[in-house]
N, CA, C and O atoms as a printed pandas DataFrame, in Angstrom:
     atom_number atom_name residue_name chain_id  residue_number  x_coord  y_coord  z_coord
0              1         N          MET        A               1  -34.162 -213.873  -72.135
1              2        CA          MET        A               1  -33.431 -212.811  -72.794
2              3         C          MET        A               1  -31.936 -213.096  -72.723
3              4         O          MET        A               1  -31.481 -213.871  -71.881
4              5         N          ASN        A               2  -31.196 -212.478  -73.595
5              6        CA          ASN        A               2  -29.765 -212.739  -73.639
6              7         C          ASN        A               2  -29.002 -211.876  -72.648
7              8         O          ASN        A               2  -29.576 -211.019  -71.977
8              9         N          ASP        A               3  -27.686 -212.117  -72.566
9             10        CA          ASP        A               3  -26.828 -211.304  -71.716
10            11         C          ASP        A               3  -26.403 -210.080  -72.511
11            12         O          ASP        A               3  -25.808 -210.212  -73.581
12            13         N          CYS        A               4  -26.695 -208.916  -72.010
13            14        CA          CYS        A               4  -26.387 -207.670  -72.714
14            15         C          CYS        A               4  -25.065 -207.117  -72.208
15            16         O          CYS        A               4  -25.017 -206.464  -71.165
16            17         N          GLN        A               5  -24.002 -207.375  -72.942
17            18        CA          GLN        A               5  -22.712 -206.823  -72.552
18            19         C          GLN        A               5  -22.820 -205.311  -72.541
19            20         O          GLN        A               5  -23.376 -204.708  -73.460
20            21         N          GLY        A               6  -22.289 -204.711  -71.506
21            22        CA          GLY        A               6  -22.313 -203.253  -71.416
22            23         C          GLY        A               6  -23.556 -202.711  -70.750
23            24         O          GLY        A               6  -23.529 -201.595  -70.231
24            25         N          LEU        A               7  -24.628 -203.445  -70.746
25            26        CA          LEU        A               7  -25.849 -202.977  -70.104
26            27         C          LEU        A               7  -26.237 -203.879  -68.942
27            28         O          LEU        A               7  -27.258 -203.633  -68.299
28            29         N          GLY        A               8  -25.469 -204.900  -68.654
29            30        CA          GLY        A               8  -25.847 -205.848  -67.618
30            31         C          GLY        A               8  -26.792 -206.869  -68.198
31            32         O          GLY        A               8  -26.996 -206.918  -69.411
32            33         N          ASP        A               9  -27.370 -207.682  -67.344
33            34        CA          ASP        A               9  -28.327 -208.675  -67.816
34            35         C          ASP        A               9  -29.549 -207.980  -68.400
35            36         O          ASP        A               9  -29.856 -206.840  -68.050
36            37         N          CYS        A              10  -30.237 -208.675  -69.289
37            38        CA          CYS        A              10  -31.471 -208.135  -69.872
38            39         C          CYS        A              10  -32.553 -208.180  -68.798
39            40         O          CYS        A              10  -33.357 -209.112  -68.765
40            41         N          ASP        A              11  -32.576 -207.210  -67.948
41            42        CA          ASP        A              11  -33.547 -207.147  -66.870
42            43         C          ASP        A              11  -33.853 -205.681  -66.575
43            44         O          ASP        A              11  -33.626 -204.810  -67.415
44            45         N          ASP        A              12  -34.360 -205.420  -65.397
45            46        CA          ASP        A              12  -34.744 -204.053  -65.046
46            47         C          ASP        A              12  -33.567 -203.084  -65.048
47            48         O          ASP        A              12  -33.733 -201.920  -65.413
48            49         N          SER        A              13  -32.376 -203.541  -64.646
49            50        CA          SER        A              13  -31.228 -202.631  -64.639
50            51         C          SER        A              13  -30.856 -202.213  -66.066
51            52         O          SER        A              13  -30.449 -201.074  -66.294
52            53         N          ARG        A              14  -30.996 -203.133  -67.021
53            54        CA          ARG        A              14  -30.743 -202.793  -68.427
54            55         C          ARG        A              14  -31.735 -201.749  -68.895
55            56         O          ARG        A              14  -31.369 -200.773  -69.549
56            57         N          LEU        A              15  -32.993 -201.966  -68.554
57            58        CA          LEU        A              15  -34.019 -201.011  -68.973
58            59         C          LEU        A              15  -33.792 -199.647  -68.341
59            60         O          LEU        A              15  -33.996 -198.623  -68.993
60            61         N          GLN        A              16  -33.376 -199.617  -67.089
61            62        CA          GLN        A              16  -33.125 -198.339  -66.419
62            63         C          GLN        A              16  -32.035 -197.563  -67.148
63            64         O          GLN        A              16  -32.177 -196.358  -67.357
64            65         N          ARG        A              17  -30.962 -198.220  -67.535
65            66        CA          ARG        A              17  -29.883 -197.535  -68.261
66            67         C          ARG        A              17  -30.355 -197.085  -69.634
67            68         O          ARG        A              17  -29.943 -196.031  -70.117
68            69         N          LEU        A              18  -31.216 -197.873  -70.266
69            70        CA          LEU        A              18  -31.755 -197.482  -71.568
70            71         C          LEU        A              18  -32.626 -196.241  -71.418
71            72         O          LEU        A              18  -32.544 -195.326  -72.237
72            73         N          TYR        A              19  -33.459 -196.200  -70.381
73            74        CA          TYR        A              19  -34.296 -195.022  -70.138
74            75         C          TYR        A              19  -33.435 -193.800  -69.840
75            76         O          TYR        A              19  -33.717 -192.709  -70.337
76            77         N          GLU        A              20  -32.392 -193.970  -69.036
77            78        CA          GLU        A              20  -31.484 -192.859  -68.744
78            79         C          GLU        A              20  -30.804 -192.373  -70.027
79            80         O          GLU        A              20  -30.599 -191.174  -70.214
80            81         N          TYR        A              21  -30.460 -193.307  -70.897
81            82        CA          TYR        A              21  -29.866 -192.962  -72.195
82            83         C          TYR        A              21  -30.841 -192.111  -73.013
83            84         O          TYR        A              21  -30.463 -191.073  -73.555
84            85         N          LEU        A              22  -32.085 -192.554  -73.096
85            86        CA          LEU        A              22  -33.085 -191.821  -73.879
86            87         C          LEU        A              22  -33.422 -190.470  -73.249
87            88         O          LEU        A              22  -33.797 -189.532  -73.952
88            89         N          ASP        A              23  -33.289 -190.372  -71.926
89            90        CA          ASP        A              23  -33.557 -189.112  -71.231
90            91         C          ASP        A              23  -32.381 -188.140  -71.315
91            92         O          ASP        A              23  -32.494 -186.986  -70.903
92            93         N          GLY        A              24  -31.258 -188.608  -71.847
93            94        CA          GLY        A              24  -30.064 -187.762  -71.903
94            95         C          GLY        A              24  -29.427 -187.584  -70.541
95            96         O          GLY        A              24  -28.814 -186.551  -70.273
96            97         N          ALA        A              25  -29.565 -188.588  -69.670
97            98        CA          ALA        A              25  -29.106 -188.472  -68.288
98            99         C          ALA        A              25  -27.841 -189.276  -68.002
99           100         O          ALA        A              25  -27.536 -189.547  -66.841
100          101         N          LEU        A              26  -27.107 -189.659  -69.034
101          102        CA          LEU        A              26  -25.894 -190.445  -68.836
102          103         C          LEU        A              26  -24.672 -189.645  -69.264
103          104         O          LEU        A              26  -24.758 -188.797  -70.151
104          105         N          PRO        A              27  -23.534 -189.917  -68.631
105          106        CA          PRO        A              27  -22.286 -189.277  -69.074
106          107         C          PRO        A              27  -21.909 -189.747  -70.478
107          108         O          PRO        A              27  -22.359 -190.800  -70.930
108          109         N          ALA        A              28  -21.089 -188.966  -71.156
109          110        CA          ALA        A              28  -20.741 -189.234  -72.558
110          111         C          ALA        A              28  -20.169 -190.628  -72.767
111          112         O          ALA        A              28  -20.504 -191.279  -73.757
112          113         N          HIS        A              29  -19.319 -191.105  -71.866
113          114        CA          HIS        A              29  -18.721 -192.426  -72.074
114          115         C          HIS        A              29  -19.768 -193.529  -71.992
115          116         O          HIS        A              29  -19.651 -194.538  -72.687
116          117         N          ASP        A              30  -20.792 -193.354  -71.152
117          118        CA          ASP        A              30  -21.873 -194.339  -71.083
118          119         C          ASP        A              30  -22.752 -194.278  -72.330
119          120         O          ASP        A              30  -23.233 -195.306  -72.806
120          121         N          VAL        A              31  -22.959 -193.080  -72.855
121          122        CA          VAL        A              31  -23.750 -192.927  -74.075
122          123         C          VAL        A              31  -23.083 -193.674  -75.220
123          124         O          VAL        A              31  -23.744 -194.406  -75.956
124          125         N          ALA        A              32  -21.788 -193.492  -75.370
125          126        CA          ALA        A              32  -21.057 -194.179  -76.441
126          127         C          ALA        A              32  -21.127 -195.691  -76.263
127          128         O          ALA        A              32  -21.289 -196.428  -77.236
128          129         N          GLU        A              33  -21.008 -196.147  -75.039
129          130        CA          GLU        A              33  -21.077 -197.577  -74.749
130          131         C          GLU        A              33  -22.441 -198.149  -75.127
131          132         O          GLU        A              33  -22.524 -199.226  -75.717
132          133         N          ILE        A              34  -23.501 -197.432  -74.791
133          134        CA          ILE        A              34  -24.846 -197.920  -75.093
134          135         C          ILE        A              34  -25.115 -197.872  -76.592
135          136         O          ILE        A              34  -25.718 -198.794  -77.142
136          137         N          LYS        A              35  -24.676 -196.810  -77.257
137          138        CA          LYS        A              35  -24.844 -196.751  -78.721
138          139         C          LYS        A              35  -24.177 -197.946  -79.381
139          140         O          LYS        A              35  -24.753 -198.583  -80.263
140          141         N          GLU        A              36  -22.963 -198.242  -78.948
141          142        CA          GLU        A              36  -22.237 -199.383  -79.499
142          143         C          GLU        A              36  -22.987 -200.684  -79.215
143          144         O          GLU        A              36  -23.078 -201.559  -80.077
144          145         N          HIS        A              37  -23.517 -200.802  -78.009
145          146        CA          HIS        A              37  -24.264 -202.005  -77.649
146          147         C          HIS        A              37  -25.520 -202.158  -78.506
147          148         O          HIS        A              37  -25.840 -203.261  -78.947
148          149         N          LEU        A              38  -26.225 -201.063  -78.739
149          150        CA          LEU        A              38  -27.446 -201.126  -79.548
150          151         C          LEU        A              38  -27.162 -201.593  -80.976
151          152         O          LEU        A              38  -28.029 -202.169  -81.633
152          153         N          ASP        A              39  -25.939 -201.338  -81.450
153          154        CA          ASP        A              39  -25.555 -201.792  -82.786
154          155         C          ASP        A              39  -25.385 -203.311  -82.859
155          156         O          ASP        A              39  -25.416 -203.893  -83.943
156          157         N          THR        A              40  -25.206 -203.947  -81.697
157          158        CA          THR        A              40  -24.926 -205.390  -81.696
158          159         C          THR        A              40  -25.987 -206.229  -81.005
159          160         O          THR        A              40  -25.908 -207.457  -81.038
160          161         N          CYS        A              41  -26.965 -205.613  -80.390
161          162        CA          CYS        A              41  -27.971 -206.377  -79.632
162          163         C          CYS        A              41  -29.372 -206.070  -80.167
163          164         O          CYS        A              41  -29.928 -205.015  -79.860
164          165         N          PRO        A              42  -29.940 -206.963  -80.952
165          166        CA          PRO        A              42  -31.263 -206.708  -81.525
166          167         C          PRO        A              42  -32.368 -206.574  -80.473
167          168         O          PRO        A              42  -33.326 -205.829  -80.679
168          169         N          GLU        A              43  -32.247 -207.283  -79.355
169          170        CA          GLU        A              43  -33.283 -207.185  -78.315
170          171         C          GLU        A              43  -33.289 -205.796  -77.680
171          172         O          GLU        A              43  -34.349 -205.205  -77.475
172          173         N          CYS        A              44  -32.107 -205.284  -77.371
173          174        CA          CYS        A              44  -32.029 -203.944  -76.784
174          175         C          CYS        A              44  -32.447 -202.881  -77.791
175          176         O          CYS        A              44  -33.111 -201.908  -77.434
176          177         N          LEU        A              45  -32.059 -203.066  -79.047
177          178        CA          LEU        A              45  -32.456 -202.119  -80.088
178          179         C          LEU        A              45  -33.978 -202.103  -80.247
179          180         O          LEU        A              45  -34.576 -201.041  -80.419
180          181         N          GLU        A              46  -34.592 -203.270  -80.188
181          182        CA          GLU        A              46  -36.048 -203.352  -80.275
182          183         C          GLU        A              46  -36.705 -202.617  -79.100
183          184         O          GLU        A              46  -37.679 -201.887  -79.285
184          185         N          GLU        A              47  -36.170 -202.812  -77.905
185          186        CA          GLU        A              47  -36.691 -202.117  -76.717
186          187         C          GLU        A              47  -36.515 -200.608  -76.865
187          188         O          GLU        A              47  -37.412 -199.838  -76.523
188          189         N          HIS        A              48  -35.359 -200.190  -77.372
189          190        CA          HIS        A              48  -35.070 -198.773  -77.612
190          191         C          HIS        A              48  -36.089 -198.178  -78.583
191          192         O          HIS        A              48  -36.668 -197.122  -78.325
192          193         N          ASP        A              49  -36.299 -198.873  -79.702
193          194        CA          ASP        A              49  -37.217 -198.373  -80.729
194          195         C          ASP        A              49  -38.643 -198.291  -80.206
195          196         O          ASP        A              49  -39.354 -197.329  -80.494
196          197         N          LEU        A              50  -39.068 -199.290  -79.438
197          198        CA          LEU        A              50  -40.408 -199.276  -78.857
198          199         C          LEU        A              50  -40.569 -198.095  -77.910
199          200         O          LEU        A              50  -41.587 -197.404  -77.947
200          201         N          GLU        A              51  -39.584 -197.861  -77.073
201          202        CA          GLU        A              51  -39.648 -196.736  -76.139
202          203         C          GLU        A              51  -39.699 -195.408  -76.890
203          204         O          GLU        A              51  -40.397 -194.488  -76.465
204          205         N          CYS        A              52  -38.977 -195.298  -77.992
205          206        CA          CYS        A              52  -39.019 -194.072  -78.805
206          207         C          CYS        A              52  -40.410 -193.841  -79.384
207          208         O          CYS        A              52  -40.888 -192.707  -79.414
208          209         N          VAL        A              53  -41.059 -194.903  -79.843
209          210        CA          VAL        A              53  -42.421 -194.798  -80.382
210          211         C          VAL        A              53  -43.386 -194.360  -79.282
211          212         O          VAL        A              53  -44.232 -193.494  -79.505
212          213         N          ILE        A              54  -43.263 -194.952  -78.106
213          214        CA          ILE        A              54  -44.135 -194.602  -76.980
214          215         C          ILE        A              54  -43.948 -193.145  -76.597
215          216         O          ILE        A              54  -44.923 -192.416  -76.410
216          217         N          ARG        A              55  -42.700 -192.722  -76.479
217          218        CA          ARG        A              55  -42.426 -191.333  -76.099
218          219         C          ARG        A              55  -42.961 -190.352  -77.146
219          220         O          ARG        A              55  -43.470 -189.285  -76.800
220          221         N          SER        A              56  -42.846 -190.710  -78.398
221          222        CA          SER        A              56  -43.354 -189.857  -79.467
222          223         C          SER        A              56  -44.874 -189.737  -79.397
223          224         O          SER        A              56  -45.421 -188.646  -79.558
224          225         N          ALA        A              57  -45.551 -190.850  -79.160
225          226        CA          ALA        A              57  -47.014 -190.832  -79.055
226          227         C          ALA        A              57  -47.466 -189.988  -77.872
227          228         O          ALA        A              57  -48.452 -189.258  -77.968
228          229         N          ILE        A              58  -46.758 -190.085  -76.769
229          230        CA          ILE        A              58  -47.108 -189.292  -75.587
230          231         C          ILE        A              58  -46.927 -187.811  -75.872
231          232         O          ILE        A              58  -47.779 -186.998  -75.516
232          233         N          LYS        A              59  -45.819 -187.460  -76.512
233          234        CA          LYS        A              59  -45.581 -186.049  -76.845
234          235         C          LYS        A              59  -46.687 -185.486  -77.734
235          236         O          LYS        A              59  -47.122 -184.349  -77.549
236          237         N          ARG        A              60  -47.137 -186.282  -78.696
237          238        CA          ARG        A              60  -48.195 -185.814  -79.600
238          239         C          ARG        A              60  -49.532 -185.681  -78.874
239          240         O          ARG        A              60  -50.370 -184.866  -79.261
240          241         N          SER        A              61  -49.733 -186.468  -77.835
241          242        CA          SER        A              61  -51.017 -186.502  -77.141
242          243         C          SER        A              61  -51.137 -185.471  -76.024
243          244         O          SER        A              61  -52.248 -185.112  -75.631
244          245         N          CYS        A              62  -50.037 -185.004  -75.522
245          246        CA          CYS        A              62  -50.051 -184.112  -74.357
246          247         C          CYS        A              62  -49.938 -182.661  -74.798
247          248         O          CYS        A              62  -48.857 -182.176  -75.131
248          249         N          HIS        A              63  -51.059 -181.989  -74.792
249          250        CA          HIS        A              63  -51.057 -180.589  -75.191
250          251         C          HIS        A              63  -51.373 -179.657  -74.028
251          252         O          HIS        A              63  -51.332 -178.435  -74.176
252          253         N          GLU        A              64  -51.685 -180.229  -72.886
253          254        CA          GLU        A              64  -52.008 -179.406  -71.728
254          255         C          GLU        A              64  -50.741 -178.793  -71.157
255          256         O          GLU        A              64  -49.666 -179.392  -71.191
256          257         N          GLN        A              65  -50.896 -177.585  -70.632
257          258        CA          GLN        A              65  -49.787 -176.922  -69.967
258          259         C          GLN        A              65  -50.175 -176.650  -68.523
259          260         O          GLN        A              65  -51.335 -176.386  -68.207
260          261         N          ALA        A              66  -49.184 -176.722  -67.667
261          262        CA          ALA        A              66  -49.430 -176.438  -66.249
262          263         C          ALA        A              66  -49.767 -174.961  -66.090
263          264         O          ALA        A              66  -49.199 -174.119  -66.786
264          265         N          PRO        A              67  -50.684 -174.638  -65.183
265          266        CA          PRO        A              67  -51.003 -173.224  -64.935
266          267         C          PRO        A              67  -49.767 -172.475  -64.424
267          268         O          PRO        A              67  -48.925 -173.050  -63.734
268          269         N          GLU        A              68  -49.670 -171.206  -64.765
269          270        CA          GLU        A              68  -48.527 -170.392  -64.346
270          271         C          GLU        A              68  -48.376 -170.380  -62.827
271          272         O          GLU        A              68  -47.260 -170.386  -62.307
272          273         N          LYS        A              69  -49.493 -170.364  -62.129
273          274        CA          LYS        A              69  -49.451 -170.345  -60.655
274          275         C          LYS        A              69  -48.761 -171.602  -60.125
275          276         O          LYS        A              69  -47.983 -171.528  -59.174
276          277         N          LEU        A              70  -49.039 -172.744  -60.733
277          278        CA          LEU        A              70  -48.407 -173.988  -60.327
278          279         C          LEU        A              70  -46.917 -173.963  -60.647
279          280         O          LEU        A              70  -46.094 -174.355  -59.819
280          281         N          LYS        A              71  -46.571 -173.503  -61.843
281          282        CA          LYS        A              71  -45.156 -173.407  -62.215
282          283         C          LYS        A              71  -44.399 -172.521  -61.231
283          284         O          LYS        A              71  -43.311 -172.871  -60.776
284          285         N          ASP        A              72  -44.987 -171.368  -60.909
285          286        CA          ASP        A              72  -44.346 -170.446  -59.969
286          287         C          ASP        A              72  -44.165 -171.084  -58.596
287          288         O          ASP        A              72  -43.128 -170.906  -57.958
288          289         N          ALA        A              73  -45.170 -171.824  -58.143
289          290        CA          ALA        A              73  -45.084 -172.483  -56.834
290          291         C          ALA        A              73  -43.974 -173.535  -56.824
291          292         O          ALA        A              73  -43.226 -173.639  -55.852
292          293         N          ILE        A              74  -43.869 -174.303  -57.886
293          294        CA          ILE        A              74  -42.829 -175.338  -57.975
294          295         C          ILE        A              74  -41.443 -174.693  -58.009
295          296         O          ILE        A              74  -40.540 -175.114  -57.287
296          297         N          LEU        A              75  -41.281 -173.679  -58.844
297          298        CA          LEU        A              75  -39.990 -173.007  -58.924
298          299         C          LEU        A              75  -39.622 -172.345  -57.602
299          300         O          LEU        A              75  -38.456 -172.350  -57.207
300          301         N          GLY        A              76  -40.604 -171.778  -56.919
301          302        CA          GLY        A              76  -40.366 -171.181  -55.600
302          303         C          GLY        A              76  -39.905 -172.220  -54.594
303          304         O          GLY        A              76  -39.001 -171.961  -53.799
304          305         N          ARG        A              77  -40.520 -173.390  -54.625
305          306        CA          ARG        A              77  -40.143 -174.463  -53.704
306          307         C          ARG        A              77  -38.735 -174.973  -54.013
307          308         O          ARG        A              77  -37.958 -175.243  -53.097
308          309         N          ILE        A              78  -38.407 -175.104  -55.298
309          310        CA          ILE        A              78  -37.061 -175.535  -55.688
310          311         C          ILE        A              78  -36.030 -174.526  -55.185
311          312         O          ILE        A              78  -34.994 -174.906  -54.639
312          313         N          HIS        A              79  -36.318 -173.260  -55.369
313          314        CA          HIS        A              79  -35.406 -172.209  -54.908
314          315         C          HIS        A              79  -35.237 -172.268  -53.381
315          316         O          HIS        A              79  -34.124 -172.130  -52.873
316          317         N          ALA        A              80  -36.326 -172.470  -52.667
317          318        CA          ALA        A              80  -36.277 -172.558  -51.214
318          319         C          ALA        A              80  -35.437 -173.760  -50.774
319          320         O          ALA        A              80  -34.642 -173.647  -49.841
320          321         N          LEU        A              81  -35.601 -174.889  -51.425
321          322        CA          LEU        A              81  -34.827 -176.079  -51.068
322          323         C          LEU        A              81  -33.337 -175.882  -51.347
323          324         O          LEU        A              81  -32.489 -176.326  -50.573
324          325         N          ARG        A              82  -33.029 -175.218  -52.450
325          326        CA          ARG        A              82  -31.612 -174.957  -52.760
326          327         C          ARG        A              82  -31.015 -174.006  -51.734
327          328         O          ARG        A              82  -29.853 -174.158  -51.356
328          329         N          THR        A              83  -31.779 -173.040  -51.282
329          330        CA          THR        A              83  -31.308 -172.077  -50.308
330          331         C          THR        A              83  -31.044 -172.763  -48.957
331          332         O          THR        A              83  -30.081 -172.440  -48.262
332          333         N          GLU        A              84  -31.915 -173.711  -48.604
333          334        CA          GLU        A              84  -31.767 -174.443  -47.346
334          335         C          GLU        A              84  -30.537 -175.346  -47.359
335          336         O          GLU        A              84  -29.909 -175.564  -46.323
336          337         N          ALA        A              85  -30.196 -175.868  -48.534
337          338        CA          ALA        A              85  -29.080 -176.837  -48.629
338          339         C          ALA        A              85  -27.732 -176.225  -48.540
339          340         O          ALA        A              85  -26.727 -176.933  -48.606
């Protein structure tokens, strides 16, 4: 794989930043940097597009919802952990 300017080497760290980008978990300046990089790197763009297809297929396939009791238990635990901190 080539050297991905702005994303590091084409390896696991590049993929991690791409996943964070797709998850909306990056600061605005990193988002702009990755968008610009995707415009110039066909390998990263291909990886991006593949991940988008996978995520779309998963969304279409997952129709189950967690039981309310489970949701309440998770939210209660989150609240308890925040209170402890």
